[in-house]
MOPAC internal coordinates of N, CA, C and O (Angstrom, degrees):
PM7 1SCF
backbone

  N    0.0000 0     0.00 0     0.00 0    0    0    0
  C    1.4402 1     0.00 0     0.00 0    1    0    0
  C    1.5339 1   110.18 1     0.00 0    2    1    0
  O    1.2310 1   120.58 1   132.18 1    3    2    1
  N    1.3445 1   116.49 1   -47.82 1    3    2    1
  C    1.4553 1   118.95 1   179.30 1    5    3    2
  C    1.5207 1   111.00 1   -63.06 1    6    5    3
  O    1.2310 1   120.78 1   138.84 1    7    6    5
  N    1.3166 1   116.12 1   -41.16 1    7    6    5
  C    1.4614 1   119.57 1   179.87 1    9    7    6
  C    1.5225 1   110.80 1   -62.09 1   10    9    7
  O    1.2310 1   120.33 1   144.73 1   11   10    9
  N    1.3153 1   116.97 1   -35.27 1   11   10    9
  C    1.4586 1   120.45 1   179.16 1   13   11   10
  C    1.5307 1   111.49 1   -68.62 1   14   13   11
  O    1.2310 1   120.41 1   139.28 1   15   14   13
  N    1.3513 1   116.82 1   -40.72 1   15   14   13
  C    1.4641 1   119.38 1  -178.22 1   17   15   14
  C    1.5283 1   112.80 1   -81.06 1   18   17   15
  O    1.2310 1   120.35 1   167.08 1   19   18   17
  N    1.3304 1   116.94 1   -12.92 1   19   18   17
  C    1.4675 1   121.33 1   178.15 1   21   19   18
  C    1.5293 1   109.13 1  -132.66 1   22   21   19
  O    1.2310 1   120.37 1  -104.93 1   23   22   21
  N    1.3345 1   116.90 1    75.07 1   23   22   21
  C    1.4675 1   120.24 1  -174.51 1   25   23   22
  C    1.5223 1   114.23 1   -65.44 1   26   25   23
  O    1.2310 1   119.59 1   162.03 1   27   26   25
  N    1.3346 1   118.39 1   -17.97 1   27   26   25
  C    1.4680 1   119.31 1   179.67 1   29   27   26
  C    1.5219 1   112.00 1   -87.19 1   30   29   27
  O    1.2310 1   119.96 1   179.99 1   31   30   29
  N    1.3379 1   117.67 1    -0.01 1   31   30   29
  C    1.4661 1   120.80 1  -179.68 1   33   31   30
  C    1.5241 1   110.10 1  -101.91 1   34   33   31
  O    1.2310 1   121.32 1   -29.79 1   35   34   33
  N    1.3097 1   115.07 1   150.21 1   35   34   33
  C    1.4699 1   121.39 1   170.25 1   37   35   34
  C    1.5163 1   106.09 1  -116.91 1   38   37   35
  O    1.2310 1   120.27 1   -27.60 1   39   38   37
  N    1.3085 1   117.09 1   152.40 1   39   38   37
  C    1.4539 1   121.25 1  -176.41 1   41   39   38
  C    1.5176 1   109.11 1  -118.24 1   42   41   39
  O    1.2310 1   121.27 1   -51.80 1   43   42   41
  N    1.3255 1   115.17 1   128.20 1   43   42   41
  C    1.4556 1   122.76 1  -174.40 1   45   43   42
  C    1.5224 1   107.83 1  -113.29 1   46   45   43
  O    1.2310 1   119.72 1   -50.78 1   47   46   45
  N    1.3204 1   118.13 1   129.22 1   47   46   45
  C    1.4560 1   120.52 1   176.49 1   49   47   46
  C    1.5130 1   108.39 1   -78.27 1   50   49   47
  O    1.2310 1   120.86 1   -61.32 1   51   50   49
  N    1.3422 1   115.95 1   118.68 1   51   50   49
  C    1.4582 1   121.09 1  -179.25 1   53   51   50
  C    1.5220 1   110.90 1   -90.79 1   54   53   51
  O    1.2310 1   120.20 1   149.13 1   55   54   53
  N    1.3108 1   117.21 1   -30.87 1   55   54   53
  C    1.4672 1   122.71 1   175.87 1   57   55   54
  C    1.5185 1   106.41 1  -160.91 1   58   57   55
  O    1.2310 1   120.52 1     4.44 1   59   58   57
  N    1.3276 1   116.62 1  -175.56 1   59   58   57
  C    1.4577 1   120.05 1  -178.74 1   61   59   58
  C    1.5210 1   111.67 1   -63.07 1   62   61   59
  O    1.2310 1   120.12 1   155.42 1   63   62   61
  N    1.3389 1   117.37 1   -24.58 1   63   62   61
  C    1.4588 1   120.32 1  -175.83 1   65   63   62
  C    1.5209 1   114.65 1  -112.29 1   66   65   63
  O    1.2310 1   119.22 1   172.90 1   67   66   65
  N    1.3059 1   119.10 1    -7.10 1   67   66   65
  C    1.4557 1   120.03 1  -174.96 1   69   67   66
  C    1.5197 1   111.39 1  -130.23 1   70   69   67
  O    1.2310 1   121.22 1   -20.25 1   71   70   69
  N    1.3153 1   115.27 1   159.75 1   71   70   69
  C    1.4587 1   122.32 1   175.22 1   73   71   70
  C    1.5136 1   107.84 1  -140.88 1   74   73   71
  O    1.2310 1   121.05 1   -22.44 1   75   74   73
  N    1.2928 1   115.59 1   157.56 1   75   74   73
  C    1.4592 1   122.09 1   176.36 1   77   75   74
  C    1.5154 1   108.03 1  -121.72 1   78   77   75
  O    1.2310 1   121.25 1   -36.87 1   79   78   77
  N    1.3076 1   115.21 1   143.13 1   79   78   77
  C    1.4580 1   119.82 1   177.98 1   81   79   78
  C    1.5229 1   108.78 1  -107.34 1   82   81   79
  O    1.2310 1   121.22 1   -37.25 1   83   82   81
  N    1.3124 1   115.27 1   142.75 1   83   82   81
  C    1.4622 1   120.79 1   178.53 1   85   83   82
  C    1.5193 1   108.60 1  -146.25 1   86   85   83
  O    1.2310 1   120.34 1   -35.12 1   87   86   85
  N    1.3349 1   116.95 1   144.88 1   87   86   85
  C    1.4608 1   117.77 1   171.91 1   89   87   86
  C    1.5258 1   108.64 1   -57.19 1   90   89   87
  O    1.2310 1   120.38 1   -30.41 1   91   90   89
  N    1.3094 1   116.88 1   149.59 1   91   90   89
  C    1.4638 1   120.84 1  -176.19 1   93   91   90
  C    1.5278 1   112.29 1   -55.07 1   94   93   91
  O    1.2310 1   120.17 1   149.22 1   95   94   93
  N    1.3239 1   117.28 1   -30.78 1   95   94   93
  C    1.4629 1   119.71 1  -178.62 1   97   95   94
  C    1.5248 1   111.30 1  -128.47 1   98   97   95
  O    1.2310 1   119.93 1  -147.57 1   99   98   97
  N    1.3248 1   117.74 1    32.43 1   99   98   97
  C    1.4580 1   119.53 1  -176.71 1  101   99   98
  C    1.5140 1   113.08 1  -145.08 1  102  101   99
  O    1.2310 1   120.86 1    16.11 1  103  102  101
  N    1.3116 1   115.96 1  -163.89 1  103  102  101
  C    1.4659 1   121.73 1  -175.91 1  105  103  102
  C    1.5312 1   111.54 1   -76.90 1  106  105  103
  O    1.2310 1   120.83 1   -12.46 1  107  106  105
  N    1.3175 1   116.02 1   167.54 1  107  106  105
  C    1.4579 1   119.96 1   175.07 1  109  107  106
  C    1.5273 1   108.38 1   -63.39 1  110  109  107
  O    1.2310 1   120.78 1   -36.73 1  111  110  109
  N    1.3046 1   116.12 1   143.27 1  111  110  109
  C    1.4648 1   121.25 1  -174.47 1  113  111  110
  C    1.5170 1   111.67 1   -61.72 1  114  113  111
  O    1.2310 1   120.10 1   145.15 1  115  114  113
  N    1.3252 1   117.41 1   -34.85 1  115  114  113
  C    1.4665 1   118.45 1  -178.38 1  117  115  114
  C    1.5227 1   110.92 1   -62.21 1  118  117  115
  O    1.2310 1   119.67 1   148.77 1  119  118  117
  N    1.3303 1   118.24 1   -31.23 1  119  118  117
  C    1.4650 1   119.68 1  -179.23 1  121  119  118
  C    1.5267 1   111.09 1   -70.14 1  122  121  119
  O    1.2310 1   120.64 1   143.90 1  123  122  121
  N    1.3402 1   116.38 1   -36.10 1  123  122  121
  C    1.4597 1   120.18 1   176.87 1  125  123  122
  C    1.5291 1   109.28 1   -68.89 1  126  125  123
  O    1.2310 1   120.64 1   136.63 1  127  126  125
  N    1.3308 1   116.38 1   -43.37 1  127  126  125
  C    1.4672 1   120.72 1   178.58 1  129  127  126
  C    1.5254 1   110.66 1   -62.67 1  130  129  127
  O    1.2310 1   120.49 1   138.63 1  131  130  129
  N    1.3043 1   116.67 1   -41.37 1  131  130  129
  C    1.4718 1   120.65 1   179.25 1  133  131  130
  C    1.5246 1   110.54 1   -62.35 1  134  133  131
  O    1.2310 1   120.37 1   137.96 1  135  134  133
  N    1.3159 1   116.90 1   -42.04 1  135  134  133
  C    1.4603 1   120.33 1   177.39 1  137  135  134
  C    1.5211 1   110.42 1   -62.04 1  138  137  135
  O    1.2310 1   120.12 1   136.35 1  139  138  137
  N    1.3139 1   117.37 1   -43.65 1  139  138  137
  C    1.4656 1   122.22 1   178.03 1  141  139  138
  C    1.5193 1   110.42 1   -61.33 1  142  141  139
  O    1.2310 1   120.40 1   134.59 1  143  142  141
  N    1.3055 1   116.85 1   -45.41 1  143  142  141
  C    1.4630 1   121.37 1  -174.69 1  145  143  142
  C    1.5274 1   113.27 1   -71.73 1  146  145  143
  O    1.2310 1   119.94 1   165.36 1  147  146  145
  N    1.3135 1   117.72 1   -14.64 1  147  146  145
  C    1.4617 1   121.30 1   177.56 1  149  147  146
  C    1.5269 1   111.44 1   -71.61 1  150  149  147
  O    1.2310 1   120.49 1   161.96 1  151  150  149
  N    1.3262 1   116.67 1   -18.04 1  151  150  149
  C    1.4662 1   121.79 1  -179.11 1  153  151  150
  C    1.5250 1   110.85 1   -89.50 1  154  153  151
  O    1.2310 1   121.18 1   -20.70 1  155  154  153
  N    1.3210 1   115.34 1   159.30 1  155  154  153
  C    1.4572 1   120.54 1   171.08 1  157  155  154
  C    1.5251 1   108.16 1   -62.42 1  158  157  155
  O    1.2310 1   119.53 1   -29.72 1  159  158  157
  N    1.3402 1   118.51 1   150.28 1  159  158  157
  C    1.4694 1   120.43 1  -178.72 1  161  159  158
  C    1.5258 1   113.90 1   -51.51 1  162  161  159
  O    1.2310 1   119.80 1   145.52 1  163  162  161
  N    1.3103 1   117.99 1   -34.48 1  163  162  161
  C    1.4696 1   119.97 1  -179.06 1  165  163  162
  C    1.5336 1   112.51 1   -73.88 1  166  165  163
  O    1.2310 1   120.04 1   169.47 1  167  166  165
  N    1.3108 1   117.52 1   -10.53 1  167  166  165
  C    1.4674 1   121.24 1  -177.03 1  169  167  166
  C    1.5244 1   112.69 1  -117.12 1  170  169  167
  O    1.2310 1   119.81 1  -155.28 1  171  170  169
  N    1.3178 1   117.98 1    24.72 1  171  170  169
  C    1.4608 1   121.75 1  -175.31 1  173  171  170
  C    1.5238 1   113.93 1   -93.63 1  174  173  171
  O    1.2310 1   119.94 1  -157.80 1  175  174  173
  N    1.3090 1   117.72 1    22.20 1  175  174  173
  C    1.4610 1   121.58 1   179.18 1  177  175  174
  C    1.5235 1   110.16 1   -68.96 1  178  177  175
  O    1.2310 1   121.15 1   -26.65 1  179  178  177
  N    1.3169 1   115.40 1   153.35 1  179  178  177
  C    1.4626 1   121.10 1  -179.82 1  181  179  178
  C    1.5258 1   111.83 1   -56.77 1  182  181  179
  O    1.2310 1   120.23 1   144.67 1  183  182  181
  N    1.3354 1   117.17 1   -35.33 1  183  182  181
  C    1.4696 1   120.04 1  -179.72 1  185  183  182
  C    1.5280 1   111.10 1   -59.74 1  186  185  183
  O    1.2310 1   120.34 1   143.13 1  187  186  185
  N    1.3317 1   116.96 1   -36.87 1  187  186  185
  C    1.4635 1   120.11 1   179.42 1  189  187  186
  C    1.5226 1   111.54 1   -70.43 1  190  189  187
  O    1.2310 1   120.30 1   145.43 1  191  190  189
  N    1.3365 1   117.02 1   -34.57 1  191  190  189
  C    1.4662 1   120.25 1   175.99 1  193  191  190
  C    1.5213 1   109.49 1   -66.84 1  194  193  191
  O    1.2310 1   120.69 1   137.72 1  195  194  193
  N    1.3118 1   116.28 1   -42.28 1  195  194  193
  C    1.4732 1   120.79 1   177.07 1  197  195  194
  C    1.5252 1   109.93 1   -58.67 1  198  197  195
  O    1.2310 1   120.41 1   132.83 1  199  198  197
  N    1.3250 1   116.83 1   -47.17 1  199  198  197
  C    1.4673 1   120.78 1  -178.78 1  201  199  198
  C    1.5274 1   111.85 1   -64.65 1  202  201  199
  O    1.2310 1   120.33 1   141.48 1  203  202  201
  N    1.3172 1   116.97 1   -38.52 1  203  202  201
  C    1.4668 1   120.64 1  -176.90 1  205  203  202
  C    1.5177 1   113.13 1   -75.53 1  206  205  203
  O    1.2310 1   120.31 1   148.50 1  207  206  205
  N    1.3306 1   117.01 1   -31.50 1  207  206  205
  C    1.4637 1   119.91 1  -173.26 1  209  207  206
  C    1.5171 1   114.74 1  -102.98 1  210  209  207
  O    1.2310 1   120.60 1   158.09 1  211  210  209
  N    1.3261 1   116.46 1   -21.91 1  211  210  209
  C    1.4606 1   118.95 1  -174.94 1  213  211  210
  C    1.5191 1   112.71 1    82.10 1  214  213  211
  O    1.2310 1   120.59 1  -176.25 1  215  214  213
  N    1.3397 1   116.49 1     3.75 1  215  214  213
  C    1.4591 1   120.10 1   176.15 1  217  215  214
  C    1.5257 1   109.24 1   -77.79 1  218  217  215
  O    1.2310 1   120.81 1   -10.84 1  219  218  217
  N    1.2996 1   116.05 1   169.16 1  219  218  217
  C    1.4673 1   120.80 1   177.36 1  221  219  218
  C    1.5276 1   109.42 1   -95.66 1  222  221  219
  O    1.2310 1   121.05 1   -16.07 1  223  222  221
  N    1.3279 1   115.59 1   163.93 1  223  222  221
  C    1.4668 1   119.22 1   175.38 1  225  223  222
  C    1.5251 1   110.18 1   -60.90 1  226  225  223
  O    1.2310 1   120.52 1   146.34 1  227  226  225
  N    1.3179 1   116.62 1   -33.66 1  227  226  225
  C    1.4659 1   121.46 1   179.01 1  229  227  226
  C    1.5257 1   111.24 1   -62.30 1  230  229  227
  O    1.2310 1   119.87 1   151.06 1  231  230  229
  N    1.3232 1   117.85 1   -28.94 1  231  230  229
  C    1.4652 1   122.43 1   177.28 1  233  231  230
  C    1.5303 1   111.77 1   -88.11 1  234  233  231
  O    1.2310 1   120.51 1   142.39 1  235  234  233
  N    1.3214 1   116.63 1   -37.61 1  235  234  233
  C    1.4652 1   121.66 1  -174.64 1  237  235  234
  C    1.5300 1   112.09 1   -76.51 1  238  237  235
  O    1.2310 1   120.00 1   135.26 1  239  238  237
  N    1.3177 1   117.60 1   -44.74 1  239  238  237
  C    1.4721 1   119.89 1  -174.12 1  241  239  238
  C    1.5330 1   113.50 1   -57.93 1  242  241  239
  O    1.2310 1   118.88 1   130.82 1  243  242  241
  N    1.3492 1   119.74 1   -49.18 1  243  242  241
  C    1.4732 1   118.08 1   179.22 1  245  243  242
  C    1.5372 1   112.20 1   -63.61 1  246  245  243
  O    1.2310 1   120.73 1   144.48 1  247  246  245
  N    1.3167 1   116.21 1   -35.52 1  247  246  245
  C    1.4666 1   119.28 1   179.51 1  249  247  246
  C    1.5226 1   110.53 1   -65.32 1  250  249  247
  O    1.2310 1   120.40 1   135.79 1  251  250  249
  N    1.3245 1   116.84 1   -44.21 1  251  250  249
  C    1.4614 1   120.06 1   179.34 1  253  251  250
  C    1.5247 1   111.37 1   -69.62 1  254  253  251
  O    1.2310 1   119.83 1   146.60 1  255  254  253
  N    1.3270 1   117.93 1   -33.40 1  255  254  253
  C    1.4680 1   120.37 1   175.43 1  257  255  254
  C    1.5270 1   110.03 1   -62.21 1  258  257  255
  O    1.2310 1   121.03 1   133.85 1  259  258  257
  N    1.3274 1   115.63 1   -46.15 1  259  258  257
  C    1.4618 1   120.26 1   179.46 1  261  259  258
  C    1.5266 1   110.41 1   -63.82 1  262  261  259
  O    1.2310 1   120.52 1   137.15 1  263  262  261
  N    1.3236 1   116.62 1   -42.85 1  263  262  261
  C    1.4619 1   120.67 1   178.08 1  265  263  262
  C    1.5273 1   110.88 1   -61.80 1  266  265  263
  O    1.2310 1   120.33 1   139.49 1  267  266  265
  N    1.3179 1   116.97 1   -40.51 1  267  266  265
  C    1.4577 1   120.58 1   179.00 1  269  267  266
  C    1.5201 1   112.29 1   -59.07 1  270  269  267
  O    1.2310 1   120.65 1   143.72 1  271  270  269
  N    1.3188 1   116.36 1   -36.28 1  271  270  269
  C    1.4623 1   119.97 1  -178.32 1  273  271  270
  C    1.5263 1   112.94 1   -83.83 1  274  273  271
  O    1.2310 1   120.19 1   147.88 1  275  274  273
  N    1.3282 1   117.23 1   -32.12 1  275  274  273
  C    1.4657 1   120.92 1  -173.73 1  277  275  274
  C    1.5285 1   111.89 1  -124.48 1  278  277  275
  O    1.2310 1   120.29 1  -145.19 1  279  278  277
  N    1.3316 1   117.06 1    34.81 1  279  278  277
  C    1.4631 1   120.64 1  -173.63 1  281  279  278
  C    1.5231 1   113.81 1   -60.89 1  282  281  279
  O    1.2310 1   119.52 1   147.24 1  283  282  281
  N    1.3252 1   118.53 1   -32.76 1  283  282  281
  C    1.4704 1   119.22 1  -178.68 1  285  283  282
  C    1.5264 1   111.44 1   -60.75 1  286  285  283
  O    1.2310 1   120.47 1   131.15 1  287  286  285
  N    1.3152 1   116.72 1   -48.85 1  287  286  285
  C    1.4641 1   120.41 1   179.85 1  289  287  286
  C    1.5155 1   112.43 1   -66.61 1  290  289  287
  O    1.2310 1   120.36 1   141.61 1  291  290  289
  N    1.3156 1   116.92 1   -38.39 1  291  290  289
  C    1.4606 1   120.48 1  -179.84 1  293  291  290
  C    1.5233 1   110.16 1   -70.48 1  294  293  291
  O    1.2310 1   119.96 1   143.30 1  295  294  293
  N    1.3359 1   117.68 1   -36.70 1  295  294  293
  C    1.4612 1   120.08 1   176.12 1  297  295  294
  C    1.5292 1   111.21 1   -63.00 1  298  297  295
  O    1.2310 1   120.07 1   144.54 1  299  298  297
  N    1.3316 1   117.46 1   -35.46 1  299  298  297
  C    1.4737 1   120.50 1   175.38 1  301  299  298
  C    1.5290 1   109.57 1   -64.51 1  302  301  299
  O    1.2310 1   120.14 1   138.38 1  303  302  301
  N    1.3275 1   117.33 1   -41.62 1  303  302  301
  C    1.4635 1   120.53 1   176.83 1  305  303  302
  C    1.5266 1   110.77 1   -59.38 1  306  305  303
  O    1.2310 1   120.81 1   136.08 1  307  306  305
  N    1.3311 1   116.06 1   -43.92 1  307  306  305
  C    1.4657 1   120.73 1  -179.71 1  309  307  306
  C    1.5262 1   109.80 1   -62.47 1  310  309  307
  O    1.2310 1   119.97 1   137.04 1  311  310  309
  N    1.3257 1   117.66 1   -42.96 1  311  310  309
  C    1.4673 1   121.05 1   178.08 1  313  311  310
  C    1.5247 1   111.12 1   -61.11 1  314  313  311
  O    1.2310 1   120.33 1   138.44 1  315  314  313
  N    1.3391 1   116.97 1   -41.56 1  315  314  313
  C    1.4743 1   120.48 1   178.35 1  317  315  314
  C    1.5298 1   111.03 1   -63.21 1  318  317  315
  O    1.2310 1   121.14 1   138.85 1  319  318  317
  N    1.3061 1   115.43 1   -41.15 1  319  318  317
  C    1.4675 1   119.62 1   179.47 1  321  319  318
  C    1.5150 1   110.18 1   -65.37 1  322  321  319
  O    1.2310 1   119.94 1   135.74 1  323  322  321
  N    1.3247 1   117.72 1   -44.26 1  323  322  321
  C    1.4697 1   120.74 1   177.24 1  325  323  322
  C    1.5185 1   111.03 1   -61.52 1  326  325  323
  O    1.2310 1   120.26 1   139.79 1  327  326  325
  N    1.3252 1   117.11 1   -40.21 1  327  326  325
  C    1.4640 1   121.15 1   178.10 1  329  327  326
  C    1.5373 1   109.84 1   -61.40 1  330  329  327
  O    1.2310 1   120.40 1   135.62 1  331  330  329
  N    1.3224 1   116.84 1   -44.38 1  331  330  329
  C    1.4684 1   120.70 1   177.66 1  333  331  330
  C    1.5173 1   111.85 1   -62.47 1  334  333  331
  O    1.2310 1   120.45 1   140.85 1  335  334  333
  N    1.3356 1   116.74 1   -39.15 1  335  334  333
  C    1.4689 1   120.26 1   177.72 1  337  335  334
  C    1.5255 1   110.53 1   -65.31 1  338  337  335
  O    1.2310 1   120.48 1   137.30 1  339  338  337
  N    1.3324 1   116.68 1   -42.70 1  339  338  337
  C    1.4644 1   120.27 1   178.46 1  341  339  338
  C    1.5229 1   111.39 1   -63.91 1  342  341  339
  O    1.2310 1   120.34 1   139.89 1  343  342  341
  N    1.3379 1   116.95 1   -40.11 1  343  342  341
  C    1.4628 1   120.31 1   178.24 1  345  343  342
  C    1.5261 1   111.24 1   -64.47 1  346  345  343
  O    1.2310 1   120.58 1   138.87 1  347  346  345
  N    1.3243 1   116.49 1   -41.13 1  347  346  345
  C    1.4625 1   120.11 1   178.16 1  349  347  346
  C    1.5291 1   110.76 1   -65.09 1  350  349  347
  O    1.2310 1   120.79 1   139.62 1  351  350  349
  N    1.3243 1   116.10 1   -40.38 1  351  350  349
  C    1.4621 1   120.68 1   178.43 1  353  351  350
  C    1.5284 1   110.12 1   -62.38 1  354  353  351
  O    1.2310 1   120.80 1   133.48 1  355  354  353
  N    1.3254 1   116.08 1   -46.52 1  355  354  353
  C    1.4612 1   120.66 1   179.12 1  357  355  354
  C    1.5288 1   110.97 1   -62.49 1  358  357  355
  O    1.2310 1   120.21 1   138.07 1  359  358  357
  N    1.3082 1   117.19 1   -41.93 1  359  358  357
  C    1.4659 1   120.24 1   178.03 1  361  359  358
  C    1.5258 1   110.82 1   -60.73 1  362  361  359
  O    1.2310 1   120.42 1   141.55 1  363  362  361
  N    1.3207 1   116.80 1   -38.45 1  363  362  361
  C    1.4646 1   120.40 1   177.23 1  365  363  362
  C    1.5191 1   111.51 1   -64.75 1  366  365  363
  O    1.2310 1   120.42 1   139.01 1  367  366  365
  N    1.3262 1   116.79 1   -40.99 1  367  366  365
  C    1.4658 1   120.67 1   178.68 1  369  367  366
  C    1.5237 1   110.11 1   -63.81 1  370  369  367
  O    1.2310 1   120.82 1   133.74 1  371  370  369
  N    1.3269 1   116.03 1   -46.26 1  371  370  369
  C    1.4677 1   120.18 1  -179.98 1  373  371  370
  C    1.5183 1   110.14 1   -61.26 1  374  373  371
  O    1.2310 1   120.43 1   135.45 1  375  374  373
  N    1.3170 1   116.79 1   -44.55 1  375  374  373
  C    1.4645 1   120.02 1  -179.60 1  377  375  374
  C    1.5244 1   111.57 1   -62.46 1  378  377  375
  O    1.2310 1   120.53 1   136.21 1  379  378  377
  N    1.3270 1   116.59 1   -43.79 1  379  378  377
  C    1.4657 1   119.14 1  -179.54 1  381  379  378
  C    1.5227 1   110.98 1   -66.99 1  382  381  379
  O    1.2310 1   120.12 1   142.81 1  383  382  381
  N    1.3183 1   117.38 1   -37.19 1  383  382  381
  C    1.4647 1   119.52 1   177.22 1  385  383  382
  C    1.5169 1   111.17 1   -65.79 1  386  385  383
  O    1.2310 1   120.56 1   139.63 1  387  386  385
  N    1.3244 1   116.53 1   -40.37 1  387  386  385
  C    1.4670 1   118.94 1   177.02 1  389  387  386
  C    1.5203 1   110.63 1   -61.61 1  390  389  387
  O    1.2310 1   121.26 1   135.35 1  391  390  389
  N    1.3179 1   115.19 1   -44.65 1  391  390  389
  C    1.4581 1   120.10 1  -179.30 1  393  391  390
  C    1.5279 1   110.54 1   -61.51 1  394  393  391
  O    1.2310 1   120.20 1   133.97 1  395  394  393
  N    1.3274 1   117.23 1   -46.03 1  395  394  393
  C    1.4628 1   119.57 1  -175.94 1  397  395  394
  C    1.5250 1   112.08 1   -79.68 1  398  397  395
  O    1.2310 1   119.58 1   139.10 1  399  398  397
  N    1.3411 1   118.40 1   -40.90 1  399  398  397
  C    1.4565 1   120.83 1  -178.55 1  401  399  398
  C    1.5246 1   112.53 1   -68.75 1  402  401  399
  O    1.2310 1   120.56 1   142.95 1  403  402  401
  N    1.3178 1   116.53 1   -37.05 1  403  402  401
  C    1.4608 1   119.98 1  -179.83 1  405  403  402
  C    1.5211 1   112.65 1   -85.30 1  406  405  403
  O    1.2310 1   121.63 1   173.53 1  407  406  405
  N    1.3365 1   114.49 1    -6.47 1  407  406  405
  C    1.4626 1   121.15 1  -178.69 1  409  407  406
  C    1.5343 1   111.43 1    51.50 1  410  409  407
  O    1.2310 1   121.88 1  -130.54 1  411  410  409
  N    1.3061 1   114.01 1    49.46 1  411  410  409
  C    1.4501 1   120.18 1   178.53 1  413  411  410
  C    1.5240 1   109.84 1   -67.06 1  414  413  411
  O    1.2310 1   119.78 1   -28.65 1  415  414  413
  N    1.3122 1   118.03 1   151.35 1  415  414  413
  C    1.4672 1   120.80 1  -175.54 1  417  415  414
  C    1.5251 1   114.19 1   -55.50 1  418  417  415
  O    1.2310 1   119.94 1   143.44 1  419  418  417
  N    1.3232 1   117.73 1   -36.56 1  419  418  417
  C    1.4596 1   119.06 1  -177.63 1  421  419  418
  C    1.5165 1   112.86 1   -81.40 1  422  421  419
  O    1.2310 1   119.69 1   179.97 1  423  422  421
  N    1.3269 1   118.20 1    -0.03 1  423  422  421
  C    1.4631 1   120.80 1   176.71 1  425  423  422
  C    1.5181 1   110.98 1   -62.20 1  426  425  423
  O    1.2310 1   120.62 1   149.65 1  427  426  425
  N    1.3041 1   116.41 1   -30.35 1  427  426  425
  C    1.4623 1   120.27 1  -179.99 1  429  427  426
  C    1.5244 1   111.57 1   -67.11 1  430  429  427
  O    1.2310 1   120.45 1   157.88 1  431  430  429
  N    1.3451 1   116.74 1   -22.12 1  431  430  429
  C    1.4616 1   120.55 1   179.10 1  433  431  430
  C    1.5231 1   112.55 1   -80.21 1  434  433  431
  O    1.2310 1   119.78 1   166.15 1  435  434  433
  N    1.3334 1   118.03 1   -13.85 1  435  434  433
  C    1.4662 1   121.82 1  -178.96 1  437  435  434
  C    1.5239 1   109.42 1   -82.13 1  438  437  435
  O    1.2310 1   120.07 1   -50.43 1  439  438  437
  N    1.3143 1   117.47 1   129.57 1  439  438  437
  C    1.4614 1   119.19 1   177.53 1  441  439  438
  C    1.5222 1   110.71 1   -60.16 1  442  441  439
  O    1.2310 1   120.43 1   -45.30 1  443  442  441
  N    1.3099 1   116.77 1   134.70 1  443  442  441
  C    1.4650 1   121.76 1  -179.62 1  445  443  442
  C    1.5262 1   110.98 1   -59.02 1  446  445  443
  O    1.2310 1   120.40 1   144.90 1  447  446  445
  N    1.3308 1   116.84 1   -35.10 1  447  446  445
  C    1.4659 1   119.61 1  -179.70 1  449  447  446
  C    1.5268 1   111.21 1   -64.51 1  450  449  447
  O    1.2310 1   120.24 1   144.83 1  451  450  449
  N    1.3363 1   117.15 1   -35.17 1  451  450  449
  C    1.4573 1   120.74 1   178.17 1  453  451  450
  C    1.5204 1   110.33 1   -66.83 1  454  453  451
  O    1.2310 1   120.43 1   134.98 1  455  454  453
  N    1.3175 1   116.78 1   -45.02 1  455  454  453
  C    1.4625 1   120.90 1   179.21 1  457  455  454
  C    1.5227 1   109.67 1   -62.13 1  458  457  455
  O    1.2310 1   119.67 1   134.94 1  459  458  457
  N    1.3229 1   118.24 1   -45.06 1  459  458  457
  C    1.4622 1   121.88 1   180.00 1  461  459  458
  C    1.5194 1   110.91 1   -64.23 1  462  461  459
  O    1.2310 1   120.33 1   138.31 1  463  462  461
  N    1.3287 1   116.97 1   -41.69 1  463  462  461
  C    1.4622 1   120.98 1  -179.90 1  465  463  462
  C    1.5226 1   110.70 1   -62.54 1  466  465  463
  O    1.2310 1   119.67 1   132.80 1  467  466  465
  N    1.3126 1   118.24 1   -47.20 1  467  466  465
  C    1.4590 1   121.16 1   179.35 1  469  467  466
  C    1.5178 1   111.03 1   -64.29 1  470  469  467
  O    1.2310 1   120.50 1   141.12 1  471  470  469
  N    1.3181 1   116.64 1   -38.88 1  471  470  469
  C    1.4541 1   120.29 1   179.22 1  473  471  470
  C    1.5234 1   110.76 1   -65.01 1  474  473  471
  O    1.2310 1   120.29 1   136.46 1  475  474  473
  N    1.3321 1   117.05 1   -43.54 1  475  474  473
  C    1.4661 1   121.23 1   178.87 1  477  475  474
  C    1.5312 1   111.09 1   -64.18 1  478  477  475
  O    1.2310 1   120.28 1   138.45 1  479  478  477
  N    1.3242 1   117.08 1   -41.55 1  479  478  477
  C    1.4638 1   121.00 1  -178.31 1  481  479  478
  C    1.5156 1   111.19 1   -67.76 1  482  481  479
  O    1.2310 1   119.90 1   149.15 1  483  482  481
  N    1.3314 1   117.79 1   -30.85 1  483  482  481
  C    1.4574 1   119.67 1  -179.49 1  485  483  482
  C    1.5111 1   111.92 1   -70.19 1  486  485  483
  O    1.2310 1   120.02 1   160.47 1  487  486  485
  N    1.3323 1   117.56 1   -19.53 1  487  486  485
  C    1.4710 1   122.09 1   179.78 1  489  487  486
  C    1.5238 1   111.53 1   -90.70 1  490  489  487
  O    1.2310 1   120.24 1   171.71 1  491  490  489
  N    1.3302 1   117.15 1    -8.29 1  491  490  489
  C    1.4573 1   121.97 1  -177.05 1  493  491  490
  C    1.5224 1   109.72 1   -66.20 1  494  493  491
  O    1.2310 1   119.66 1   -44.74 1  495  494  493
  N    1.3412 1   118.26 1   135.26 1  495  494  493
  C    1.4632 1   120.64 1  -178.79 1  497  495  494
  C    1.5211 1   114.67 1   -67.48 1  498  497  495
  O    1.2310 1   119.83 1   159.82 1  499  498  497
  N    1.3401 1   117.92 1   -20.18 1  499  498  497
  C    1.4636 1   119.20 1  -178.72 1  501  499  498
  C    1.5119 1   112.40 1   -88.05 1  502  501  499
  O    1.2310 1   118.78 1  -177.39 1  503  502  501
  N    1.2862 1   119.93 1     2.61 1  503  502  501
  C    1.4597 1   123.45 1   178.63 1  505  503  502
  C    1.4857 1   111.30 1  -109.66 1  506  505  503
  O    1.2310 1   120.10 1   180.00 1  507  506  505

């Protein structure tokens, strides 16, 4: 049904329970929606998405049309992706702390700036 109402989109099975939509010749729709949603509501015009992403209106318009119709499901996809990013970030912090706290031999191979950056980010209130 969705494919019929959005002929310029292709649907990709991401897992047994989820799918991702993408313009036939462009990025996944959630990435366009995410770019749009990063702006203040008054600045969410397609032109701003084009400027921010480097995509064309021909790529952005169908993606935003699809998002407009199915935003609830796409917003859930975005939340899942953010959750996965947060989990990966946390895993990196835990790994770096183990490496540095346990003084493992390969800790010396880790750049000090990376260890400091992960340590600083783990103290951030928004994480």
